C-alpha positions in Angstrom: 6.7 9.8 -16.1 8.4 11.0 -12.9 6.8 13.7 -10.7 9.3 15.9 -8.9 6.9 16.9 -6.2 3.4 15.9 -5.0 2.3 19.4 -6.1 3.3 18.4 -9.7 1.1 15.3 -9.5 -1.8 17.3 -8.1 -1.4 19.8 -11.0 -1.4 17.0 -13.5 -4.6 15.7 -12.1 -6.1 19.1 -12.3 -5.2 19.5 -16.0 -6.7 16.0 -16.7 -10.0 17.0 -15.0 -9.4 14.6 -12.1 -9.2 17.1 -9.3 -11.7 19.1 -7.2 -10.4 22.2 -5.4 -12.0 23.2 -2.1 -11.1 26.8 -1.3 -13.2 27.4 1.9 -11.7 26.4 5.3 -12.5 22.8 6.2 -11.5 21.2 9.6 -9.0 18.4 9.7 -11.1 17.1 12.5 -13.7 14.8 10.9 -14.9 17.2 8.2 -12.3 16.3 5.6 -13.1 12.7 6.2 -16.8 13.2 5.6 -16.2 15.0 2.3 -13.6 12.5 1.2 -15.7 9.5 2.1 -18.6 10.8 0.0 -16.3 11.4 -2.9 -14.6 7.9 -2.6 -18.0 6.3 -2.6 -18.9 8.0 -6.0 -18.9 5.9 -9.1 -15.4 5.0 -10.2 -13.8 6.5 -7.1 -14.9 10.1 -7.7 -12.2 12.8 -8.0 -9.1 13.7 -6.1 -9.6 16.5 -3.6 -7.3 19.4 -2.7 -8.3 21.2 0.5 -6.6 24.6 0.1 -7.3 25.9 3.6 -7.4 23.0 6.0 -7.8 24.1 9.6 -6.1 22.6 12.7 -7.9 23.5 15.9 -9.6 26.3 14.1 -6.5 27.8 12.5 -5.7 27.6 8.8 -2.7 25.4 8.1 0.1 26.8 5.8 -0.1 23.5 3.9 -2.9 22.3 1.7 -4.2 18.7 2.0 -4.5 16.4 -1.0 -6.6 13.2 -0.7 -8.0 10.5 -2.9 -5.2 11.2 -5.4 -4.8 7.5 -6.3 -8.5 6.6 -5.8 -9.5 5.5 -9.3 -8.1 3.2 -12.0 -7.3 6.3 -14.2 -5.4 8.1 -11.5 -3.5 5.0 -10.6 -2.4 4.7 -14.2 -1.6 8.4 -14.4 0.7 8.1 -11.4 2.7 5.5 -13.4 2.7 7.6 -16.6 0.7 4.9 -18.4 -2.7 4.5 -20.0 -3.5 1.6 -17.7 -1.9 -0.5 -14.9 -2.3 -3.6 -17.1 0.1 -1.9 -19.6 2.8 -1.6 -17.0 2.2 -5.1 -15.7 2.5 -6.5 -19.3 5.8 -4.7 -19.7 7.1 -6.1 -16.4 5.9 -9.6 -17.3 7.6 -9.4 -20.7 10.9 -8.5 -19.0 10.6 -11.4 -16.6 9.8 -13.9 -19.4 13.2 -13.2 -21.0 14.7 -16.0 -18.9 12.1 -18.2 -17.2 13.1 -19.0 -13.6 13.4 -22.6 -12.3 12.3 -21.8 -8.8 11.0 -19.2 -6.4 14.3 -17.8 -5.4 15.4 -17.4 -9.0 12.1 -15.7 -9.7 12.8 -13.1 -7.0 16.3 -12.5 -8.4 14.8 -12.2 -11.9 12.3 -9.7 -10.6 15.1 -7.6 -9.1 16.9 -7.7 -12.4 13.8 -6.8 -14.4 13.2 -3.7 -12.2 16.8 -2.7 -12.6 16.9 -3.1 -16.4 15.3 0.2 -17.3 16.7 2.4 -14.6 19.7 2.5 -12.4 19.4 1.8 -8.7 18.6 4.7 -6.3 21.4 7.2 -6.3 22.6 9.5 -3.5 22.7 13.2 -3.8 24.0 15.9 -1.4 20.7 17.7 -0.8 17.3 18.3 -2.3 14.0 20.3 -2.1 12.9 18.3 1.0 15.5 20.4 2.9 14.3 23.9 1.9 13.1 24.3 5.5 14.9 22.6 8.4 13.8 22.4 12.0 16.1 20.6 14.4 15.5 19.6 18.0 19.1 19.7 19.2 21.4 22.6 19.5 23.5 23.4 16.3 26.7 22.4 18.0 25.4 18.9 18.6 24.2 18.5 15.1 27.3 19.9 13.5 29.7 17.7 15.5 27.6 14.6 14.9 27.5 15.0 11.1 30.5 17.0 10.1 30.4 15.8 6.5 26.8 16.9 5.9 25.9 20.0 3.8 25.8 23.4 5.5 22.5 23.0 7.3 22.6 26.5 8.8 21.3 28.2 5.6 17.5 28.4 5.9 17.3 26.6 9.2 14.1 27.4 11.2 15.1 28.7 14.6 12.0 27.0 16.2 12.2 23.3 17.3 10.3 20.8 15.1 6.7 20.4 15.9 3.9 18.3 14.5 1.3 20.7 15.8 1.0 22.9 12.6 0.8 20.0 10.1 -2.7 19.4 8.8 -2.9 15.9 10.2 -6.4 14.3 10.2 -8.6 13.0 12.9 -10.5 10.7 10.6 -13.4 9.1 12.6 -15.2 10.0 15.8 -13.8 7.3 18.1 -10.2 7.6 16.8 -7.6 7.9 19.6 -6.3 11.2 18.1 -4.9 12.5 14.9 -3.2 10.1 12.5 -0.7 10.5 9.7 -2.4 8.1 7.2 -0.1 8.1 4.2 3.4 7.9 5.8 6.3 6.3 4.1 8.4 4.8 6.9 12.1 4.1 6.4 14.0 1.6 8.6 17.1 -0.4 8.4 18.2 -3.9 9.5 21.0 -3.3 12.0 22.7 -6.6 11.0 22.6 -6.5 7.2 22.1 -2.8 6.5 19.2 -3.6 4.2 16.6 -0.8 4.3 12.8 -1.2 4.1 10.1 1.2 3.0 6.8 0.5 4.6 3.5 2.2 5.4 2.4 2.1 9.0 -0.1 4.6 10.5 1.3 7.2 12.9 -0.8 8.4 15.8 0.2 11.9 17.2 0.7 11.9 20.9 2.1 15.4 21.2 4.1 17.9 19.1 7.2 15.7 19.2 6.2 12.1 19.7 3.9 9.6 18.0 2.9 5.9 18.0 4.4 3.6 15.4 1.9 1.0 14.4 4.0 -1.6 12.6 2.3 -5.0 12.9 4.2 -8.0 14.1 4.6 -9.7 10.7 6.0 -6.5 9.0 9.6 -6.0 8.0 10.0 -2.8 10.1 8.8 -4.7 13.2 11.5 -7.4 12.5 14.1 -4.6 12.3 12.7 -3.2 15.6 13.1 -6.5 17.4 16.8 -6.6 16.5 17.3 -3.1 17.9 15.5 -4.2 21.1 17.6 -7.3 21.3 20.8 -5.2 20.8 19.6 -2.5 23.3 20.3 0.2 20.7 18.2 3.2 19.7 16.5 2.6 16.4 16.7 5.4 13.8 13.4 5.9 11.9 12.5 8.4 9.3 9.1 9.2 7.9 8.5 11.0 4.6 5.4 12.2 2.8 4.8 13.4 -0.7 7.2 13.5 -3.6 6.4 11.2 -6.4 3.1 9.3 -6.0 5.0 6.0 -6.7 6.6 6.3 -3.2 3.5 5.5 -1.2 2.5 2.9 -3.8 5.9 1.2 -3.5 5.6 1.3 0.3 2.4 -0.7 0.2 3.3 -3.1 -2.7 3.7 -6.8 -1.7 7.3 -7.0 -2.7 9.2 -10.1 -1.8 11.5 -9.7 1.3 14.9 -8.3 0.4 13.8 -6.3 -2.7 14.3 -2.5 -2.4 11.0 -0.6 -2.6 12.9 2.4 -4.1 14.0 0.1 -7.0 10.3 -0.5 -7.7 9.5 3.2 -7.5 12.3 4.0 -9.9 11.1 1.4 -12.3 7.5 2.7 -12.2 8.4 6.4 -12.5 11.0 5.7 -15.2 13.7 7.6 -13.4 16.0 6.6 -10.6 15.1 7.8 -7.1 17.5 10.4 -5.7 18.1 9.9 -2.0 19.5 12.3 0.5 20.8 11.6 4.0 18.7 12.8 6.9 19.8 15.6 9.2 19.8 13.7 12.6 20.2 10.0 11.5 21.9 8.3 8.7 18.8 7.0 6.9 18.1 8.1 3.4 14.9 9.6 2.0 13.8 10.9 -1.4 15.3 14.3 -2.1 12.0 15.4 -3.7 9.8 14.5 -0.7 7.4 17.2 0.6 7.9 16.4 4.3 10.5 14.4 6.3 10.0 13.6 9.9 13.2 12.2 11.5 13.5 10.5 14.8 14.2 7.3 16.8 12.6 4.6 18.9 14.2 3.8 22.3 14.2 0.1 23.3 14.3 0.9 27.0 11.1 3.0 26.8 7.9 1.2 27.6 5.4 0.5 24.8 2.5 2.9 24.7 -1.2 2.4 23.9 -2.1 3.3 20.3 -5.6 3.6 18.9 -8.5 3.2 18.5 -8.4 3.8 14.8 -11.2 3.5 12.2 -9.5 1.0 9.9 -9.7 -0.5 6.4 -11.7 -3.4 7.9 -14.6 -1.1 8.3 -14.3 -1.4 12.1 -12.2 0.4 14.7 -8.9 -1.3 15.6 -9.0 -1.4 19.4 -6.0 0.0 21.4 -2.8 -2.0 21.5 0.7 -1.4 22.8 3.2 -0.1 20.2 6.6 1.6 20.2 6.9 5.4 20.7 8.6 7.4 17.9 10.4 10.6 19.0 10.9 13.5 16.6 14.4 14.9 16.2 13.9 17.0 13.0 11.3 18.0 10.5 12.3 19.2 7.1 10.0 20.2 4.2 9.6 22.1 1.0 8.6 25.7 1.2 5.5 25.0 -0.9 4.7 21.5 0.4 1.4 19.7 -0.2 0.4 17.3 2.6 -0.8 14.0 1.3 -3.5 12.0 3.2 -5.9 9.2 2.8 -8.7 7.7 4.9 -9.8 4.1 5.3 -13.1 2.6 6.4 -16.0 0.7 4.9 -15.1 0.0 1.3 -14.8 1.1 -1.4 -12.0 3.6 -0.4 -8.9 4.9 -2.1 -6.9 1.9 -0.8 -9.1 -0.4 -2.9 -7.6 1.1 -6.1 -4.1 1.0 -4.7 -4.5 -2.7 -3.7 -6.0 -3.6 -7.1 -3.1 -2.0 -8.9 -0.6 -4.0 -6.8 -2.4 -7.2 -7.8 -2.4 -6.3 -11.5 1.3 -5.4 -11.3 2.5 -8.5 -9.5 0.2 -11.0 -11.4 3.1 -11.9 -13.7 5.1 -12.9 -10.5 2.2 -15.1 -9.4 2.0 -16.7 -12.8 5.7 -17.5 -12.9 5.2 -19.6 -9.8 1.8 -20.9 -10.7 1.5 -21.0 -14.6 -2.1 -22.2 -14.4 -3.3 -18.9 -12.8 -5.4 -16.8 -15.3 -6.3 -13.9 -13.0 -6.6 -12.8 -9.4 -9.0 -10.3 -7.8 -9.4 -8.8 -4.4 -13.0 -7.6 -4.3 -13.7 -4.4 -2.3 -16.0 -6.2 0.1 -13.0 -8.3 1.2 -11.1 -5.3 2.4 -7.9 -6.6 0.8 -6.8 -10.0 1.8 -10.0 -11.2 3.5 -11.4 -12.5 0.2 -9.4 -13.6 -2.9 -10.9 -14.8 -6.2 -8.5 -16.8 -8.4 -9.2 -18.3 -11.9 -7.1 -21.2 -13.2 -6.7 -23.4 -16.2 -7.5 -26.7 -14.5 -5.9 -29.8 -16.0 -5.7 -32.3 -13.1 -7.6 -33.3 -10.0 -7.1 -31.2 -6.8 -5.3 -28.4 -8.7 -7.4 -25.8 -6.9 -6.1 -26.9 -3.6 -2.5 -26.6 -4.8 -3.3 -23.0 -5.7 -4.9 -22.3 -2.3 -1.9 -23.6 -0.3 0.6 -22.0 -2.7 -1.0 -18.5 -2.3 -1.2 -18.8 1.5 2.5 -19.3 1.4 3.3 -16.1 -0.6 4.0 -12.9 1.3 0.9 -11.0 2.4 -1.3 -13.6 0.8 -0.8 -15.5 4.1 -3.4 -13.1 5.6 -6.2 -14.3 3.1 -9.2 -15.6 5.1 -11.2 -16.9 2.1 -9.8 -18.1 -1.3 -12.3 -19.0 -4.0 -10.9 -20.8 -7.0 -12.9 -20.8 -10.3 -12.3 -22.0 -13.8 -10.6 -19.9 -16.5 -13.8 -18.8 -18.2 -15.0 -17.0 -15.1 -14.3 -13.3 -14.8 -13.0 -12.9 -11.2 -13.6 -9.1 -11.4 -17.3 -9.7 -11.6 -18.3 -10.7 -8.0 -21.8 -11.7 -9.1 -20.3 -14.1 -11.6 -18.0 -15.6 -9.1 -20.7 -16.1 -6.5 -22.9 -17.8 -9.1 -20.2 -20.4 -9.8 -19.4 -20.7 -6.1 -22.9 -21.6 -5.2 -23.6 -23.7 -8.3 -20.3 -25.7 -8.5 -19.6 -26.6 -4.9 -20.7 -29.2 -2.4 -19.7 -27.6 1.0 -18.6 -30.9 2.5 -16.5 -31.9 -0.5 -15.2 -28.6 -1.9 -14.1 -26.7 1.2 -11.0 -26.9 3.3 -10.3 -25.3 6.7 -6.9 -24.6 8.0 -5.1 -22.2 10.4 -2.2 -19.7 10.0 -1.1 -16.2 10.5 -3.8 -13.5 10.3 -4.0 -9.8 9.9 -3.5 -8.3 13.4 -6.3 -5.8 12.4 -8.8 -8.7 12.2 -11.1 -8.3 15.2 -12.9 -11.6 14.5 -10.0 -13.9 15.5 -9.7 -15.4 18.9 -6.0 -14.5 19.1 -4.2 -11.5 17.7 -2.3 -12.5 14.5 -3.6 -16.1 14.4 -6.7 -17.3 12.8 -8.6 -19.7 10.5 -8.7 -19.9 6.7 -11.1 -21.4 4.3 -10.5 -22.5 0.7 -13.4 -23.1 -1.7 -13.0 -25.1 -4.9 -15.6 -23.7 -7.3 -14.1 -25.3 -10.4 -15.8 -28.1 -12.5 -15.1 -31.4 -10.8 -13.2 -34.3 -12.3 -13.6 -38.1 -11.6 -10.3 -38.1 -9.7 -11.9 -35.7 -7.2 -14.5 -38.2 -6.2 -17.2 -36.9 -8.6 -19.0 -39.8 -10.2 -21.8 -38.0 -12.2 -21.9 -36.3 -15.5 -21.1 -32.6 -15.3 -24.0 -30.6 -17.0 -23.3 -28.0 -19.6 -23.9 -24.3 -18.7 -26.9 -22.7 -20.4 -25.7 -20.6 -23.3 -27.4 -19.4 -26.5 -26.0 -20.3 -29.9 -23.8 -17.4 -31.2 -25.4 -17.5 -34.6 -28.8 -16.9 -33.1 -27.5 -14.1 -30.9 -26.1 -12.4 -34.0 -29.3 -12.9 -35.9 -31.4 -11.5 -33.2 -29.1 -8.5 -32.8 -29.5 -7.7 -36.5 -33.3 -8.1 -36.2 -33.6 -5.7 -33.2 -31.1 -3.1 -34.3 -31.4 -3.3 -38.1 
């Protein structure tokens, strides 16, 4: 189902018993993080939290903060209007199987077609709830002459310039370099092709009208930025928060390059995304967003130090130089809810979001590698540090084919450790995987070391963005793999005896 505002989703969570309301004032400086961290560490991810009176520098913000809204398997499914994420994945897989692809490029085209089958592409509308309150930096004359075809912006315009100061933006951890917007959907556009990208990159607040923009060097938005820098042109950027919960999920999903994230969001919410043009640039954002922060990055401006930031790795990301984003407008709903998240030592909310992405795109992996049975990214691996893969093994060295193949697919290139097991191993049971890893491998024979791109957040690599990788083949070995002994059977009780004993014990 489609949610027309973040408030609608929060209310749905409340009706389902998935929300805790906190009515007393709570500081956005560290206190919200401590409460949310305890909740996220609860069994199954705990509950979503709505802080009704978040304070900023001791003053109650006019906007409540919602956090951990996607931090459980049930809430992830609810955000998609389904009983489970597997249900949605099965439907997408069935659509893609209608015409099996003959190669990777054809698979990507088929994925785009499958997403577009149920719902039309995003559609443009004149205005929307995200423009109920409009704050502009420039004088009205400048704005009106620049965009003469835009709707009459004067109605409801806030006479004060846009400011980030009264938004309930969190300072998450004690050593953080400042406040960070942690659930931003960032819209950019390729200046050559016009293709847009929706990504999620943390945003550090420098002052009331400027921020850092932490897009890592392998990200699509960073590629867009490099072209603007090469052309010497100001880069328009817009950030939005809230609206349908499928927007932040789509922004983090590992979509193949060139696929529109709004197409995925429309597919998952079962309704086309309505897009409205921004006030001070020509980018488009969802009309039902709760907040929109418009601005630009100037290629002639020096990069600025961003960080530290307590990251999903469980460690602080140390300061690095990143572009500065300048705010030209802020628009929002009159009754907006500010969405946030925190990252740190797992499990956190992002574990459930990442797990849902793996489940949803498993059919895509299987189309390229039919032998794959299942994939899991255990919480201890903080996303791509550790990947478990089970396969139906039919020929020697097949596990190595899978390792190299996955390292060549999108964000899987960041995977530090890939463990391949047989089809009968449950990759979602870390204990079971570790048992087969230690039992079925000879480290000299069954491991491979290589090098490649790494997550820039990985503090353990010698160079930023470049590091080592290890693949471990924990499958049963075949003669063609140099194994010359008989492989012993796994200890298992006879099923008839198990049933007999169960009747004996339970009557």
